[in-house]
C-alpha positions as CSV (number, residue, x, y, z in Angstrom):
1,X,20.3,8.7,37.9
2,X,19.2,5.2,38.3
3,X,15.6,6.1,37.6
4,X,16.5,8.0,34.4
5,X,18.7,5.1,33.2
6,X,16.0,2.6,34.0
7,X,13.4,4.7,32.1
8,X,15.7,5.0,29.1
9,X,16.4,1.2,29.0
10,X,12.6,0.5,29.3
11,X,11.9,2.9,26.4
12,X,14.7,1.3,24.3
13,X,13.3,-2.2,25.0
14,X,9.8,-1.0,24.0
15,X,11.2,0.5,20.8
16,X,12.9,-2.8,19.9
17,X,9.7,-4.7,20.5
18,X,7.9,-2.3,18.1
19,X,10.6,-2.8,15.5
20,X,10.4,-6.6,15.9
21,X,6.6,-6.5,15.6
22,X,6.8,-4.4,12.4
23,X,9.3,-6.8,10.9
24,X,7.0,-9.7,11.7
25,X,4.2,-8.0,9.9
26,X,6.3,-7.2,6.9
27,X,7.6,-10.7,6.6
28,X,4.1,-12.2,7.0
29,X,3.1,-10.2,4.0
30,X,6.3,-10.7,2.0
31,X,6.5,-14.5,2.3
32,X,3.1,-15.3,0.6
33,X,3.7,-12.6,-2.0
34,X,7.0,-14.1,-3.0
35,X,5.7,-17.7,-3.2
36,X,2.6,-16.8,-5.1
37,X,4.5,-14.4,-7.4
38,X,6.7,-17.4,-8.4
39,X,3.7,-19.7,-8.8
40,X,1.7,-17.2,-10.9
41,X,4.1,-17.3,-13.9
42,X,3.3,-20.9,-15.0
43,X,-0.4,-20.4,-14.1
44,X,-0.6,-17.4,-16.4
45,X,1.2,-19.2,-19.2
46,X,-1.1,-22.3,-19.0
47,X,-4.2,-20.1,-18.7
48,X,-3.2,-18.0,-21.8
49,X,-2.2,-21.1,-23.8
50,X,-5.5,-22.8,-23.1
51,X,-7.4,-19.7,-24.1
52,X,-5.5,-19.2,-27.3
53,X,-5.9,-22.9,-28.3
54,X,-9.7,-22.6,-27.7
55,X,-9.9,-25.0,-24.8
56,X,-12.3,-22.7,-23.0
57,X,-13.6,-25.3,-20.5
58,X,-10.0,-26.1,-19.4
59,X,-9.2,-22.4,-19.5
60,X,-12.0,-21.6,-17.1
61,X,-11.0,-24.2,-14.7
62,X,-7.5,-22.9,-14.2
63,X,-8.5,-19.2,-14.6
64,X,-10.6,-19.5,-11.5
65,X,-7.4,-20.0,-9.6
66,X,-5.2,-17.7,-11.7
67,X,-7.2,-14.5,-11.5
68,X,-7.5,-14.2,-7.7
69,X,-3.8,-15.1,-7.2
70,X,-2.8,-12.6,-9.8
71,X,-4.9,-9.9,-8.2
72,X,-3.4,-10.7,-4.7
73,X,0.2,-10.6,-6.1
74,X,-0.6,-7.3,-7.9
75,X,-1.9,-5.6,-4.8
76,X,0.7,-6.9,-2.4
77,X,3.4,-6.0,-5.0
78,X,2.4,-2.3,-4.6
79,X,2.4,-2.7,-0.8
80,X,5.9,-4.4,-0.9
81,X,7.1,-1.5,-3.0
82,X,5.8,1.0,-0.5
83,X,7.4,-0.8,2.4
84,X,10.8,-0.9,0.6
85,X,10.9,2.5,-1.0
86,X,8.0,4.6,0.5
């Protein structure tokens, strides 16, 4: 009996370790997504405003930052959705 109980407890501990590792992976993807999703809103507004006003040099300077961040947030948004509801 002791061997079976020890084996079960070892398996339970391994299962908990896997769950903790999965949670760490999820949070390491969710944290930058959340921060950048909040930051992208003003960046998009400024980029769009500069383009509509015709300040294309200033628009290009900020668009170099806005586009990659927007693409990252878009892709990780799908991944976050899959993690939550998939």
